[in-house]
Backbone as CSV, one residue per row, in Angstrom:
resi,resn,N_x,N_y,N_z,CA_x,CA_y,CA_z,C_x,C_y,C_z
1,GLN,-84.683,-34.088,-180.250,-85.555,-32.394,-180.334,-86.717,-33.495,-180.771
2,VAL,-88.103,-33.684,-180.075,-89.227,-33.676,-180.590,-89.524,-32.522,-181.270
3,GLN,-90.213,-33.097,-182.391,-90.604,-32.272,-184.257,-91.749,-33.208,-184.903
4,LEU,-92.678,-32.469,-185.198,-93.304,-33.195,-186.321,-93.171,-32.353,-187.443
5,VAL,-92.764,-32.364,-188.738,-92.993,-31.598,-189.425,-93.658,-32.288,-191.179
6,GLU,-94.750,-30.816,-191.480,-95.514,-31.530,-192.234,-94.981,-30.988,-193.826
7,SER,-95.414,-32.114,-194.820,-95.039,-31.682,-196.445,-96.069,-32.408,-197.359
8,GLY,-96.265,-31.479,-198.562,-97.321,-32.488,-199.391,-97.788,-31.053,-200.055
9,GLY,-97.975,-29.709,-199.340,-99.113,-29.006,-199.549,-98.517,-28.350,-200.674
10,GLY,-99.391,-27.824,-201.381,-99.306,-26.976,-202.814,-100.539,-26.596,-203.450
11,LEU,-100.859,-26.066,-204.635,-101.690,-25.555,-205.362,-101.998,-26.695,-206.248
12,VAL,-103.352,-27.312,-206.189,-103.981,-28.029,-207.174,-105.265,-27.714,-207.853
13,GLN,-106.049,-28.182,-208.676,-107.463,-28.239,-208.844,-108.488,-29.053,-208.596
14,PRO,-109.303,-28.281,-208.605,-110.372,-29.267,-208.450,-110.888,-30.290,-209.113
15,GLY,-111.069,-31.152,-208.051,-110.996,-32.734,-208.679,-109.341,-33.186,-208.624
16,GLY,-108.853,-32.579,-208.111,-107.057,-33.128,-208.367,-106.714,-34.091,-207.076
17,SER,-105.648,-34.489,-207.031,-105.301,-34.944,-205.398,-103.948,-34.601,-205.034
18,LEU,-103.470,-34.789,-203.897,-102.434,-34.356,-203.426,-102.155,-35.431,-202.147
19,ARG,-100.736,-35.688,-201.704,-100.805,-36.663,-200.583,-99.418,-35.428,-199.303
20,LEU,-100.608,-35.515,-198.589,-99.366,-35.196,-197.753,-98.503,-36.149,-196.399
21,SER,-97.472,-35.627,-195.611,-96.444,-36.742,-194.454,-96.431,-35.441,-194.079
22,CYS,-96.368,-36.276,-192.270,-95.607,-35.890,-191.759,-94.473,-36.908,-190.908
23,ASP,-93.241,-36.209,-190.644,-92.228,-36.847,-190.565,-92.642,-36.693,-188.461
24,ALA,-92.139,-37.414,-187.767,-92.361,-37.603,-186.736,-90.497,-37.718,-186.128
25,SER,-90.103,-36.618,-185.236,-88.533,-37.371,-184.322,-89.302,-37.009,-182.942
26,GLY,-87.934,-37.437,-182.571,-87.585,-37.694,-181.244,-89.329,-37.891,-180.055
27,ILE,-90.010,-39.250,-180.871,-90.689,-39.508,-179.704,-91.116,-41.305,-180.171
28,VAL,-91.508,-41.909,-179.459,-92.074,-43.687,-179.985,-93.319,-43.937,-181.396
29,PHE,-92.858,-43.554,-182.065,-94.177,-43.109,-182.949,-94.997,-44.052,-182.009
30,ARG,-95.446,-45.123,-182.644,-95.658,-46.527,-182.946,-96.989,-45.760,-181.817
31,LEU,-96.913,-45.368,-180.738,-97.443,-45.367,-179.359,-98.208,-44.427,-179.787
32,TYR,-97.873,-43.550,-180.218,-98.981,-41.985,-180.593,-100.351,-42.153,-181.595
33,THR,-101.618,-41.938,-181.364,-102.447,-41.511,-181.969,-101.986,-40.135,-182.680
34,MET,-102.146,-40.275,-183.981,-101.959,-39.365,-184.819,-102.771,-38.579,-185.421
35,ALA,-102.866,-37.359,-186.426,-104.344,-37.037,-186.711,-103.186,-35.881,-187.397
36,TRP,-104.639,-35.334,-188.382,-104.748,-34.077,-189.128,-105.823,-33.155,-188.662
37,TYR,-105.201,-31.850,-188.650,-106.512,-31.198,-188.653,-106.273,-30.250,-189.586
38,ARG,-107.046,-29.177,-189.815,-107.127,-28.029,-190.994,-107.760,-26.243,-190.439
39,GLN,-107.152,-25.556,-190.972,-107.842,-24.132,-190.373,-107.213,-23.749,-191.799
40,ALA,-108.532,-23.117,-192.250,-109.002,-22.090,-193.133,-108.798,-20.709,-192.514
41,PRO,-108.390,-19.671,-193.394,-108.586,-18.502,-193.374,-109.546,-17.644,-192.256
42,GLY,-110.216,-17.635,-191.308,-110.815,-16.973,-190.678,-111.743,-17.814,-189.925
43,LYS,-111.322,-19.064,-189.800,-111.938,-20.342,-189.197,-111.277,-20.805,-188.117
44,GLN,-111.827,-21.818,-187.298,-111.176,-22.347,-186.418,-110.369,-23.944,-186.917
45,ARG,-109.359,-23.840,-186.075,-108.739,-25.325,-186.321,-110.078,-25.789,-185.930
46,GLU,-109.832,-27.538,-187.123,-111.194,-28.819,-187.510,-110.735,-29.385,-187.537
47,PHE,-111.171,-31.195,-187.384,-110.490,-32.410,-187.293,-110.401,-32.384,-188.709
48,VAL,-109.790,-33.281,-189.353,-109.748,-34.095,-190.821,-109.858,-35.070,-190.661
49,ALA,-109.051,-36.383,-189.754,-108.690,-37.376,-189.656,-107.593,-37.692,-188.788
50,SER,-107.736,-38.812,-188.019,-106.980,-39.439,-187.151,-106.712,-41.189,-187.603
51,ILE,-105.699,-41.821,-186.814,-105.260,-43.339,-187.040,-104.742,-43.678,-185.801
52,GLY,-105.236,-44.671,-184.842,-104.614,-45.023,-183.537,-103.657,-46.055,-183.725
53,SER,-103.484,-46.274,-183.076,-101.412,-47.311,-182.644,-101.870,-48.487,-183.099
54,ALA,-103.155,-48.701,-182.926,-103.381,-49.798,-183.665,-104.209,-50.200,-185.236
55,SER,-104.121,-48.668,-185.670,-104.039,-48.168,-187.203,-106.252,-48.001,-187.122
56,LYS,-106.705,-48.149,-186.017,-107.956,-47.907,-185.989,-108.300,-45.502,-186.947
57,THR,-109.327,-45.605,-187.970,-109.404,-44.859,-188.216,-109.956,-44.374,-188.629
58,ASN,-110.350,-42.846,-188.137,-111.337,-42.070,-188.163,-111.444,-40.682,-188.958
59,TYR,-112.383,-40.304,-189.156,-112.914,-39.819,-190.479,-113.141,-38.080,-189.972
60,GLU,-113.347,-36.892,-190.930,-114.304,-35.798,-190.305,-115.159,-36.487,-191.765
61,ALA,-116.573,-36.199,-191.477,-117.899,-36.842,-192.461,-117.720,-36.218,-193.294
62,SER,-116.812,-34.847,-194.117,-116.548,-34.210,-195.460,-116.172,-34.945,-195.966
63,VAL,-114.824,-35.714,-195.607,-113.708,-36.094,-196.266,-113.327,-37.860,-196.462
64,LYS,-114.363,-38.157,-195.339,-114.303,-39.915,-195.371,-114.095,-40.542,-196.705
65,ASP,-114.915,-39.761,-197.756,-114.860,-41.158,-198.863,-113.898,-40.733,-199.926
66,ARG,-113.243,-39.170,-199.692,-112.156,-38.274,-200.627,-110.527,-39.178,-199.758
67,PHE,-110.889,-38.455,-198.733,-109.378,-38.638,-198.225,-109.170,-40.156,-197.145
68,THR,-107.808,-40.651,-197.941,-107.296,-41.669,-196.409,-106.067,-41.420,-195.692
69,ILE,-105.872,-41.734,-194.761,-104.772,-41.719,-193.285,-104.217,-43.291,-193.366
70,SER,-103.345,-42.509,-193.373,-101.916,-44.054,-193.303,-101.122,-43.862,-192.230
71,ARG,-100.522,-45.161,-191.275,-99.515,-44.097,-191.110,-98.144,-45.824,-191.015
72,LEU,-96.664,-45.589,-191.400,-95.880,-46.057,-191.518,-94.996,-46.461,-190.346
73,ASN,-94.671,-47.070,-189.329,-94.231,-46.897,-188.149,-92.490,-47.243,-188.014
74,ALA,-92.460,-47.755,-189.242,-91.165,-47.797,-188.742,-89.989,-46.485,-190.068
75,LYS,-90.849,-45.544,-190.399,-90.601,-44.678,-191.064,-90.897,-43.927,-189.974
76,SER,-91.593,-43.253,-189.070,-92.013,-42.498,-188.276,-93.126,-41.958,-189.084
77,THR,-93.783,-42.598,-190.150,-93.889,-40.723,-190.436,-95.827,-41.501,-190.889
78,MET,-96.163,-40.672,-190.867,-98.345,-40.686,-191.173,-98.336,-40.237,-192.361
79,TYR,-99.304,-40.527,-193.256,-99.975,-39.314,-194.361,-101.647,-39.299,-194.321
80,LEU,-101.599,-38.706,-195.819,-103.549,-38.335,-196.215,-102.775,-38.533,-197.484
81,GLN,-103.850,-38.446,-197.718,-103.922,-39.505,-199.026,-105.161,-38.139,-199.716
82,MET,-104.965,-37.453,-200.211,-106.288,-37.289,-200.486,-106.734,-36.105,-202.282
83,ASN,-108.368,-37.333,-201.930,-108.808,-37.012,-204.054,-110.309,-36.340,-203.672
84,SER,-110.146,-36.193,-205.117,-111.164,-35.158,-205.742,-111.327,-34.470,-204.628
85,LEU,-110.085,-33.352,-205.005,-110.125,-32.082,-203.465,-111.343,-30.807,-204.247
86,LYS,-111.527,-30.566,-203.158,-112.522,-29.489,-203.609,-112.003,-27.903,-202.917
87,PRO,-112.311,-26.695,-203.625,-112.217,-25.308,-203.274,-112.374,-25.657,-201.810
88,GLU,-113.110,-25.956,-200.928,-113.110,-25.879,-199.661,-112.364,-26.691,-198.228
89,ASP,-111.955,-27.496,-199.143,-110.305,-27.856,-199.019,-109.635,-26.708,-198.787
90,THR,-109.226,-25.883,-199.537,-108.136,-25.001,-199.052,-107.855,-24.680,-197.495
91,ALA,-106.972,-24.589,-196.916,-106.293,-24.606,-195.298,-104.890,-24.801,-194.996
92,LEU,-104.292,-24.253,-194.305,-103.071,-24.787,-193.685,-103.925,-26.408,-192.636
93,TYR,-103.230,-27.708,-192.921,-102.751,-28.307,-192.636,-102.098,-28.776,-191.399
94,TYR,-102.613,-29.269,-191.068,-101.386,-29.754,-189.119,-101.527,-31.235,-189.254
95,CYS,-100.158,-31.290,-188.629,-99.760,-32.677,-188.454,-100.547,-32.746,-186.316
96,ASN,-100.992,-33.925,-185.802,-100.849,-34.093,-184.037,-100.593,-35.063,-184.249
97,ALA,-99.900,-35.445,-182.184,-99.605,-36.454,-181.910,-99.912,-36.693,-180.811
98,VAL,-100.689,-37.659,-180.161,-101.090,-37.253,-178.948,-100.960,-38.958,-178.096
99,LEU,-101.167,-38.467,-177.494,-100.513,-40.048,-175.982,-100.516,-39.421,-174.632
100,GLY,-101.519,-39.547,-174.261,-101.947,-39.499,-172.781,-102.432,-38.456,-172.482
101,GLY,-101.626,-37.187,-172.358,-101.842,-35.575,-171.718,-100.802,-35.459,-172.225
102,SER,-100.107,-35.717,-173.519,-99.101,-35.245,-174.182,-100.013,-34.747,-175.825
103,SER,-99.742,-33.257,-176.155,-100.051,-33.457,-177.623,-99.369,-32.236,-178.415
104,LEU,-99.074,-33.153,-179.271,-97.626,-32.184,-179.798,-98.039,-31.605,-181.578
105,TRP,-97.685,-30.959,-181.820,-98.048,-30.298,-183.531,-96.878,-30.016,-184.160
106,GLY,-97.005,-29.952,-185.753,-96.381,-29.516,-186.160,-96.611,-28.326,-186.584
107,GLN,-95.969,-27.619,-187.077,-96.097,-26.319,-187.983,-97.010,-25.664,-189.184
108,GLY,-97.406,-27.403,-190.009,-98.906,-26.789,-191.034,-97.745,-27.171,-192.614
109,THR,-98.861,-27.502,-193.587,-98.624,-27.233,-195.048,-99.978,-26.958,-195.655
110,GLN,-99.400,-25.992,-196.259,-100.683,-25.233,-196.872,-101.132,-25.985,-198.217
111,VAL,-103.045,-26.053,-197.955,-102.937,-26.690,-199.158,-104.433,-25.589,-199.892
112,THR,-103.700,-25.437,-201.007,-104.763,-24.616,-202.018,-104.987,-25.596,-203.321
113,VAL,-106.393,-25.207,-203.326,-107.483,-26.417,-204.277,-108.227,-24.877,-205.248
114,SER,-107.271,-24.154,-205.910,-107.836,-23.693,-206.731,-108.020,-23.547,-208.155
115,SER,-108.908,-23.397,-209.477,-108.703,-23.313,-210.463,-107.813,-21.704,-211.589
């Protein structure tokens, strides 16, 4: 069964940290470009970060110096280390896997940054 499952979200104070995980099953994980997207209430889903099959990374400008994307192919897992979190980072965070014309999505994990 092809599945992406996100975890690690929660409520954190401004300036805090969270580590999100995306566990993949049913795919040859190492071949996929993996990415994180997020969607805040009333806004469109937006790109956060991506990591290619050769581990080349790309970040949205507002998170570049605060977030780190990584992957562990042996565990079919992708991570997003989020530091110095801001209220504007509050959103539902989605995992995405792309290979050729195939694009897979998880159900999302909620991140809320609030004092």
